[in-house]
C-alpha positions as CSV (number, residue, x, y, z in Angstrom):
1,X,9.7,-8.0,206.4
2,X,11.1,-6.7,203.1
3,X,12.9,-3.4,203.1
4,X,11.3,-0.8,200.8
5,X,13.2,0.2,197.7
6,X,15.0,3.5,197.7
7,X,14.2,6.1,195.2
8,X,17.3,5.2,193.2
9,X,16.4,1.5,193.2
10,X,12.9,2.3,192.0
11,X,14.3,4.5,189.2
12,X,16.7,1.8,188.1
13,X,13.8,-0.5,187.4
14,X,12.8,1.8,184.6
15,X,14.8,0.6,181.5
16,X,15.1,4.1,180.0
17,X,16.4,5.6,183.2
18,X,18.8,2.7,183.7
19,X,20.2,3.0,180.2
20,X,20.7,6.8,180.5
21,X,22.2,6.4,184.0
22,X,24.7,3.7,182.9
23,X,25.8,5.7,179.8
24,X,26.5,8.8,181.9
25,X,28.2,6.7,184.6
26,X,30.6,5.2,182.1
27,X,31.5,8.7,180.9
28,X,31.9,9.9,184.5
29,X,34.2,7.0,185.3
30,X,36.8,7.9,182.7
31,X,36.9,11.6,183.5
32,X,37.0,10.9,187.3
33,X,39.8,8.4,186.8
34,X,41.8,10.9,184.8
35,X,41.2,13.6,187.3
36,X,42.3,11.3,190.2
37,X,45.4,10.1,188.4
38,X,46.4,13.7,187.5
39,X,45.9,14.9,191.1
40,X,47.8,11.9,192.5
41,X,50.8,12.7,190.3
42,X,50.3,16.4,190.7
43,X,50.0,16.9,186.9
44,X,48.4,20.0,185.4
45,X,46.5,19.9,182.1
46,X,49.3,21.8,180.5
47,X,52.1,19.6,181.9
48,X,50.3,16.4,180.8
49,X,49.6,17.8,177.4
50,X,53.2,18.7,177.0
51,X,54.6,15.3,178.1
52,X,52.0,13.3,176.1
53,X,52.3,15.6,173.1
54,X,48.6,16.1,173.0
55,X,46.7,19.4,172.8
56,X,45.7,20.8,176.2
57,X,42.1,21.2,174.9
58,X,41.9,17.4,174.3
59,X,43.1,16.8,177.9
60,X,40.6,19.4,179.2
61,X,37.7,17.9,177.2
62,X,38.5,14.4,178.4
63,X,38.7,15.6,182.0
64,X,35.4,17.4,181.8
65,X,33.6,14.7,179.9
66,X,33.0,16.9,176.9
67,X,34.9,14.5,174.7
68,X,33.3,11.1,175.0
69,X,35.7,9.1,173.0
70,X,39.5,8.9,172.9
71,X,41.9,7.8,170.2
72,X,43.9,4.7,171.1
73,X,47.1,6.6,170.4
74,X,46.1,9.3,172.9
75,X,45.1,6.8,175.5
76,X,48.5,5.0,175.2
77,X,50.3,8.4,175.4
78,X,48.5,9.4,178.6
79,X,49.0,5.9,180.1
80,X,52.7,6.0,179.4
81,X,53.1,9.5,180.9
82,X,51.7,8.2,184.2
83,X,53.8,5.1,184.1
84,X,51.0,2.7,183.1
85,X,51.0,0.1,180.4
86,X,48.0,-0.5,178.2
87,X,47.6,-4.2,177.2
88,X,45.2,-6.3,175.3
89,X,44.5,-9.9,176.5
90,X,43.0,-12.8,174.6
91,X,42.9,-16.2,176.3
92,X,46.6,-17.0,176.7
93,X,48.0,-14.1,174.8
94,X,48.8,-10.6,176.1
95,X,49.9,-7.6,174.0
96,X,51.4,-4.6,175.6
97,X,51.6,-1.2,173.8
98,X,55.2,-0.1,174.1
99,X,55.2,3.2,172.3
100,X,52.9,5.6,170.5
101,X,54.8,6.1,167.3
102,X,53.5,3.0,165.5
103,X,51.5,1.5,168.4
104,X,53.8,-1.5,168.4
105,X,52.8,-4.5,170.4
106,X,55.0,-6.7,172.5
107,X,53.6,-10.3,172.9
108,X,54.0,-11.5,176.4
């Protein structure tokens, strides 16, 4: 006997609903990730903005999902403040952003 579909599963069969849901989910993922990292490191918006040299309003807008895109330079700054590295990979090459002044890459 086949289990009946849940309301969510039925809704996801509608392509329009699915597209809207997936776009919203992607936005939620970044803001939720940022909130989680900030809470884990006990960083306030003001403190992160100060350390990353980014406007507190940009940090707040990223956290709340009001700002849907982020400049690469700001992403690198935020990652570095939390001790993360941002890297690009292509087949056997890997590039790591080392600083935000000129977004220099180190080939690994």
